[in-house]
N, C-alpha and C positions, 0 to 999 in steps of 0.2 A: 512701753515700749512695743508697738507692733510689729510682728514679723509672722512670715510663713512655715508652717509644719504639717508634716505627711500625717493621715490617718489611716490605718489597714478598716477593710470595709467587709462586712459580712459577706460571702459568695451570694451572687445573685440578688443582693439587695442595696444594689448604688443608687439607685433612683430616690428609693428610702430614706435613704440616708442623707444624701444630697437637699431631699426635700426637708428634711426635720435639722437637718442642719441651719438654712436657709431659713426656717421656721425660730429658729434660736437666734436667729440676727448674726450669725454665720456667714460670712463670704467664701464659698469654696470655688475652685477649680478642677474640674476631671477633663484632662487633655485627654484629645481623641484621633484615633487615625483616620484616615481615607483608605478604604480599601474597596479594589474591584475586583469581584468574583461571580462565578458565573455558577448559579444554581438550578436546578433543571431546565437546563439547555436557553437560559436566559441571563441577561449580563446584570446585574446587583451593584449596587454599593452600600457596603455597611460601615460602621463606625465604633469599632471596637476600642477600648482605655487603651492608650498610649501606657501605661502602667496599671495593669487589671488587678483590680483588690484593694486601690490605692488612690486616694486622693487629696488635693491640697486644701490645708484650714487656713485661712485670715487671724489670726488671734490677736484681740487687741490688750483685752482686759482680762478675763478669766477661761482658761482651757477646761475646765472639769466638766462644765456642762456639754459637752463636744465629744467628751470619751463616753458618755453617758446615752449619746444621741441614739435612738432606735437607726439599726443598721451601722454603726461603728462598731467595728472588734475592739479596736485599739488606739491610742495614740501614739507614733513613734517618739520613745524618751531616749534622750542623754541624760541619764540619771536619773532626778527626782522630778525634771520639767521637760515639754517637749526640744526634742530635736529641730534646732531650728533649720531650714531650709532657707538659701539665701536669696534675698529678691530678684537677684540678679539670673540667678537657674529658669524663677519663672518668668522673666521676662524676654530670656532669650528662647522657651518653650512657644509662648506667646507669639514673639516674632517668626515662627516659623510654620504659623495658621494662615491656612488660605479660607475664610469664609467659615471659620471656626472650627475647621477638620486641620492636621497637619497632613501633607502629602510627602510623602520621601521621591525626590527628585530622580528623575531615570538617570541622570548621569553620576549618580553611585556607582549602578551596576558596572562590573567588569568590560573593559573593552572588547567587543567581539562575540561577550555570551548574550545571543539570541537565540531563540527557537529555532532548531534545525542543525545547528554547529555540535560539531564532534568536540568531545570534552574529555579528557584523562584523568580518573578517579585517584585523587592523592592518597586518600587516608582511609581507614577503618576496613572491611571485609571484601570490597570489590575493590581495593587500591590496583591500579596496573591495567583494570578494564578500560574501554573507550567506549562511551554510551553518546547517545545523539539528546542532545539537549530541548526537552517540550515546551519548559515556560520557569520564570523566574517567579519565586512565591515570596511574600512577604517574611521580613525580620530576617533577611539575608539568607534564605534559601533557594534552594536551584528542583528543578523536576526532571529528570531523565529517562529515556529508557534504554534499560540493558539488554542486551540480548543474552541470554541463559537459558541452558536446558532447554535449547531448540526453541526457544519463544521469549517474547518481548516481556519485560519486567519493568515496571514504573515505582522508581524509586527518587528519594525526597533526600536531597544532601546540602550540608554546608556549604554557601558560595566560596569559602575559602578551600576547601575540599577536592577543587575539580579546576584546571585549567586547561586550554584549548588543546586539542591534540594537533600535536605537528605532523603526526603520520596515524591517518585513523586506521590502516591494516594491522598495527602493531596491536597485541594485548598483552 
């Protein structure tokens, strides 16, 4: 019976692992994100893995050759055999791909959280402070400017740790 399993890959050897697994006859799947960044003043698009350090392997008969493929650290096991990843999980991830990359829709961001908005910090050492939102980052993070010690400090926070400030004058 064929099934999907997850494999942990050696750091910075993802391409080697996928190539060697393909040569050994395994179908692999490494879902990637589409992230837009600014690098040296230019807008670029990068495609990091959705699950850094891991890929999915379609096992049909034997899995031992996949375990010892160059670039593979280990197969995620459930006892003495690979842990099975439900086919529906892989199909759900693939259904979110556009052009081979996964885009997180902008509608997932909290309403009103846009650059320039005043936000109140809810947790952490700056709890209670009001900051100016300067950008939304990947992986549910926000970047804000905080007035601190007579200057502005750039801080990165979890999106759940901020809310729109009702009165920006309160600190």
